[in-house]
N, C-alpha and C positions, 0 to 999 in steps of 0.2 A: 779485588786488589786494584789499587789506583796508581796513577802517576805520582802521587804524593809520597809513595813509600820511600823514595830516596830523593836527595837534592837533585835539581835539574842539572844536567851536564850538556855541554855543547858537543854534538856528535857530527863528525864529517863523514857521512855515509851516503851511498847511492841508494835511491829508492825510498819508499815510505818508512817512517819511523813510528815508534810507539805501537799501540794496539787499538783495535776498535773500542775496547773498553776505555782506553785513555781518551779517545776522541769523544765518546759519550760523556765521560766524566768531566772533560774540559767544558762541554756545553752546560752541564749541570752547574758547575762552579764558574759561570761566566761573569758573575758580578762580585764585587767585594763584599756585599751584604751576604751573599750565599756562602762565600768562603768563611766569613765570621760565624755564620750560623752553623756550618759544618764543624768548626773548631770545638763547639760544645755539644753538638748533636751526637757525635760518635761516642765520646766518653759517657754522656748521660744515658745513651741507649744501652751500652754494655752494663752500666750500673743498674739500670732497671731490670735487665736480664738477670744479673746477679741477685737482686732483691727477690725476684720470683723464685729462683732456684734455692734460696736460703730461707725464705719466710713461709712459703706454702708448705703446709703440713709440718711446721716446726715443732708442734706439740707432740708429735708421734716419735717415739713411743712415750707413753705417759709413765715412765719409770726412770730412775736414775741410771744413766748409762756410763760405764767405765768409771773414770775418776770424777764424774759428776757427784758421786757419793761424798766426795770431800768438798769440792768447790761450791756446789749449790748450797749445802748445809752450812758451810763456813760463811758464804755470802749472806745467808739469812741471819745468822747469829751476829755477824760483825756489824750489820746496820742497826742492830738493836742494842748491842753491848759496847761497841767500839773496839772489840777484839773478838777473836774466835773462841766461842764457848765449846764445851764438851758435850758430845752426843752419846747416847747409849750405844753399847757395842752392837754391831750390825747383825752378826749371826744369830740364828734362832734354832736351838736344839730341841725345843719342845713343841714344834709345830706352829707356834704363834707367829704372827707377821713380823718381819724384820723391821728395823728402824727405817730403812729405805722405803719399804712398802707402806709403813704407817705415814711417813712423810708425804709420799705420793698421794695417799688417801686423805690428806688434809690435816694430819696431826703434826703441825709445824712448830709446836712449842715444846718439843721434847728436849731441847738443849738446856744445860745448866749454866750457871754463871762461873763455874770453875773453868779456868783457862786451859786451852789445848795447845800443845806445841805444834806450830805450823812452820813448814820449811820454805815458805814463799812470802814475800812482802804483801801488804794488804790491799793495794789499789785495785787489782783485778777483782778481788772478792767484793769490794765496795760497789764496783760497777755491775757485777752480777746481782748483788743484792738490790741495786736500784731497779733493775728490770722486774724483780720479784715484788718490790714495793708498788710498781705501776700496775701489774697484772695479778698480783696475789701469789703467795708462796705455794699454793696448791695448783698453780698453773704451770704445766711443763713448757708452755709457750713463754711464760714469764721467766722461767729458769734460763732459757736460751736466747731471750730477746736481745740482750746486750751483745753477745758474741755474733749474732746474726747481723745486727745493724753495723757493728764495727767491721765485720767481714765484708759486708757490702761496700762500706766506705773505703776499705782498702782497695777494692777493685777500682773505684773512682780515682783514688790517689795514684794508683799504678798507671792508669790510662793518662792522667794529666801530666805526671812526671815524665813518662816515656814520650809523650807528645812534645813537651818542652825540651827534653834532653836531645832528641833527634830531630827536632823542628819539623815534625810530621804528624798530622792528626791521624793519618792512616796507621802509622806504626803505634802511636799511643792507643788508638782504639783496638788494634789487634792485640796489644799486650793486655789491656783490660779484658778483652773477650776471652783470651786464653785462661786468665786467672778466674774469670767468672764461671767457666764451665769445667774447671779442673776438679777432680774428686777430692784431693786432699784439702784444697781450699774450701770446698763445699762442706766437707765433714767437720773441719775445724771452725766452721761458721754455724754449725747446727748441733754441735756437742759442746757443752759448757766446760771447756778447759781454758787455761790461761794463755795458751800459745797464740790463739787468734787475736786476743787483745794485745799481746806483746807485738805481734806483727803490725797491727795498725799504727802503734806509736813509733815503731822502727821506720815504717814507710813515711810517716809524717815527718820524722826527723830527717830522712833522706831528701824529702821535698824542700825542707828548710836549708839543707846543705847545698842543694842545687841553686836555690835563690841567692844564698850567700856568695857562691862562686861568681855569679854574674854581677851581683852588687859590688863585690870587691874588684872585679875586673874593670868595671866602669870607673870606680874611684881611682884605681891605679892609673888607668889611661889618662884620666883628667889631670892627675898630678904630674905625670910625665909631660903632658902637653903644656901645662902652665910653666913648668920648669924650663922647657925648651923655649917658650915664648919670652921668658924673662932672661934667657941667656945663662941660666944656672945649670950646674952639673946634676947628673942623676946617678951619682956613684952609689948612694944608699937610697933605697926605696922608702916610702912613707910608712909610718906605723898607724895602721887603721884601728883606732881604739873603739870607735862606735860601729859595730857590725850587728845590727838587730837580728838578722836571720841566723847568725851563729848563736846568739842567745836563745832564739826560738828552738834551734836544734838541741841545745843543752836541756831546755825544758822538756821537749818531746822525748829525748832519750832518758832523762830523769824519770819521766812517767813510765817508760818502757822498763827501766830498772826497778821501779816500784811495783811492777807487775811480776817480773821474773828477773833474777840476777843476770841472766844471759843478755839483758839489755846493756849491761856494762861493756860487753865485747863490742857491740855496735858503736857505743860512745867512743871507745878507744880507736877503732878503725876509722870512723868518720872524722874524728879530730885529726888523726894522722893524715887522712886524705886532704883535709883543709890546709894543713901545713905544706904538704907536697904540692898542692895546687898553687899555693902562694909562691913556691919556688919556681914553678913553670911560668906562672903569669909574670913574675918580675923579670925572668930571663927574656921572655918574648917582648916585654915592654921596653927593654933596653937598659935595665938597671945593671950597672957594672958589677956590683957586689951582690948579685941576685941570691946566691946561696946563703951568704952570711947575713944578708938583710932578712931573708925569710926565717932562718933558724934562730938568729940571735935577737932580732928585733920583734918580728911578728909572732913567732911561735909562742913565746911566753904570754902574749896578749891573747892568743887563741886559746891557750890553756885556761886563762882567767875568765874568758867569756863562755866557756863550756863546762868545765868540771865543777866549779863552785855552784853554778846555778842548777846543775844536775843533782849535786849533793843536797842542796836545799830542797829541791823538789822531792827527792827521795825521802828526806827526813820529814817533810810536811805530810807525806802519805801515812805516817805513823801517828798523826794527831790524835786519833781515837785512842790509841794505846797510851799516849802521854796524858790525856785528859781523864782517863779512868784509872782505877787502882787494881783492877782484877786481871789484867793481861798477863801472859806468860812472862816470867822473870821480872814483872813490874816491881816486885818487892824483894829482889834477889839479895841485895845487901842487907836489908832488914831481917831476912831469913837466914843469915849466916854467911853471905857472900863476902869476899875479901875486897874492901874498899881500896881504891888506888892511893898511892902515897907519892911523896916526892913532888916533882914538878906538876903532876896531874892531880894532886890532892884537891885542888879547887873545883874540879869538875863536879857538877851536881849529881847526886845519887841517881836521879832519874836517867841521866845520860849514861852513867856507868852501867846501870841495869840494862838499858837498851843496847849498849855495846856488847854486853855479855850475851844477850839474846842473839845479836848478829853473829857472834863467834860460834854459838851453838848451831845456827842455821848453816854457817859455812862448814862446820865439822860434819853435819848431817849430809849435806850435798856432796862433799868430797868423798865421804866414806860410804856412799850408797852403793852397795854391791849385792843387794838382795836379788836373787834370780827371779826373772819374770819370763813367762812363756813367749811374750812378744817383744822382749828387749832387742835392740838392733845396734850392732857395732857401728860407730860413726865411719869406720873405714869402708863400710858397705852401703852407706846412705845413698850415694849417688847412683848405685845400681838398684836401689829399692829392693833390697834383699828380704826385708822382714817388715812389711807394713803392719799397722796395728789394727787388730780386730776390736772394735769398741762394743759390739752388741750382737748377740745372736739368740734367737728363740725358735725352736723347731716345733712344727705342728704336723698332725696327720690329717688324712682326708676327713672332711666334715668339721674340723676344728677351726674356729675363727675364719670361716669362709675358704678354707683350703680345698681346692678342686683337684689336686693331684694326690698320688699315694703319700707323698711326703712334701712338706713345704717348710719354708723358713723365712725369718726376717733378719737381715744382717745389716750392720753398719760397719764398714771397713775402710781404713784410711788408704786404700790403694789409689794412687794418683792415676789420672788418665795416662797410660803408658806412652801414647803417641805425643803427648805434651811433655811428660817428664823426661824421657830419654832424649828427645829432640832438644830440650832445653839444656841438658847436660852437655850434649855434643856442641850446641851453640856456644855455651860458656867457654869450652875449650878452644873453639875456633876464634872467639873474640879475644881470648888471651893471646893466641898466636898473632892475631892482627894488631893487638895493642903493642906487642913487642916490635912488630915490623913497622907500623904506621904511627904509633904514639898518639892515637886519637883519644882525647881525654874522656869522651863519652863512654868508650868501652871500659876505661879505667873506673869510671863511676859505677857502672853495672857490676864490675868484678869486685869492687871493694865491698859492695853490699853482700855478694855471695860469700866473700872471704870472711866478713865479720860474723856471718851466721854459721859458717861451717868450720873454718880452720881451728878455732879454739877448742872445739869438741874433740879434735884429734889428740888432745892431751889427756882425754878421759876414756880411752878405748876399753878400759876394764870396768867402767862405771855402768850402772843400770840406766840406760837412756833409750829413747824410742825414735822411730822413723819420723813421727809427726813433728818432731822438733824442727825439721827442715822447712816447715811452713813459714818460718820467720824469714828465710831468704828466698822463698819461692817467687815472690813478686819480682825480684831482681833477675831470677832465671828466665821468667817469661818476658821481661823487658829485653834480655839478651836474645831470646828466640825471635821475638818480633823484629829486632834489628837485623838478625841474620836472614830472616825471610825477606826483609827489605833489600838486603844485598843481593840475594838470589833474584829478586824481581827486577833489579836493574832500574833503568830510568826510561821515561817516555821518549827520550831522545835516542834510545837504542834502536837498532834495525828491527823492523816489524816482526820478522820470523823469530828472532831471538827473544824479544819482549813477549810475544804471544805465547811461545812455548813455556817461558818462565811462569807467566800468570796462570796458564792451564795447570801446570804441575802444582803450583801453590794452591789453586782451587781444589785439586784432587786431594792434596794433603789436608786442607782444612775440612773438606767433606768427611774424610776418614776420622778426623778428630771429633767432629760433631757426632757422627754415628757412634763412636766409641763412648762418648760421654752419655749419650742416650742409652746405650747398652749397659753402662755401669751405674746409671743414676739410681736404680732400685737398691743397689748395694751401698750407696752412700746415704740413703734416706730411710732404710728400714722397711721398705715396701715388701709385702708378702709375695714370695715367688716360689715356684716349684724347686725342689732341691737340685734337680739336674741343671736348671738354669743358674742357680747359685754356684754350683760346683764348676760350671764352665768358665767362671771368672778367675779362677785360681790358676793362672798360667804357669806359675812356678810352684814347686812343692813347698817352698819356704813361705809362700803367701798364705797358706792354709793354717 
């Protein structure tokens, strides 16, 4: 841990300040060139670590894991048809290989041109299909390549955003490191589900939101300065029409929504944050009617800069469906569907068909109550009551290299408990500190957590899973890194206090690393003795 964990503060104390580590680190970063090099070395280093943990052995197991049975096959058919085709039923009652087994064995042309109803937008499946086009549909490495690359990129974005947010390379690097070695983030980067792709676009949108805040702050300050120099009043703030980073946020969250509809929640929360940030910035800049100016003048512009571009981005993801004639509901009106009348009668049939498909998707998702052995109530997500088991194969001594009486290969979405629970506690602490100190950086982290968590509390009776939390986990680890920075203090603190803090932080991080090493076989499907596997289920509900 370094002196860069928190902003420097002047301390009037007797005796030496800082720690020996601070003294050494100060010598290491003794030139501006070294400081500039460190700004990128930290984030890049944890990104490389993430790449190793996600890409090595990515092709194991060579079988469709959990819901890969849907997304991998849909990804392959959509890049060929422009929509998701129908695959033969998977179960085999006569002893013949299942569709999944045949697909893994290289029979990848089993789909038909008949459309399949799919409850998620197409973008994520296009990206999955791209990896398969690069490495072959019979390559399990290719099935998972996209999610692994985007999961690795999410670590880099998390590190860079946290570095910029808290103006500390150490905090940014620590946030990226925690995400790089956490189990849920690793599993969702090694199993082909949509949630890892969604997370990448959400964090990308958060980065754009952060850049927009600083861009708008500079423009607002310049406007106030010019008005003051000209002797003009600042009763009403400016209307910032051109905000490129806000447009970029709209595009990123449009891509998130084109992967899973839960991206819309982040769009709503981030847009609200942009409006509230305008309120705060105008008040601090000295705009007299800061509230009215932000809500009545700037908020409508913020809406126009985010929602329409996100909607267009989402619609563009359906290009394959529009360009072909075989997609689900593509010919709904021609098949007897009721055409719109009145003021909407002019809308082309293709858009009316598409809208009907969206309504069916909505109805399916809202009404999904099919029991699942690993469903997890959102009220219990933060205590990680029911992580998702993605894969398990048991073997006996002598089978596939098993050296114990009983072995197994497991992939389970149990997060590193020392990261997960500490992150939840840190989020609560930051919420209290935000209320007391009004630090906007804490609000930024919390809005990311809220956008990924709070909307799901409306669906406590719906079939949902613990791994949905990966979408807001980057914000949790940012909060944890910030909290660790607060515990670490400053290099201007008295030496005993600073040294104790760094020692305890070092102990904690050591425990975190050991826990990740202990759980890594459970995140990657490595064969282990059953007693070792069983030792990881600390709560009965985890099994």
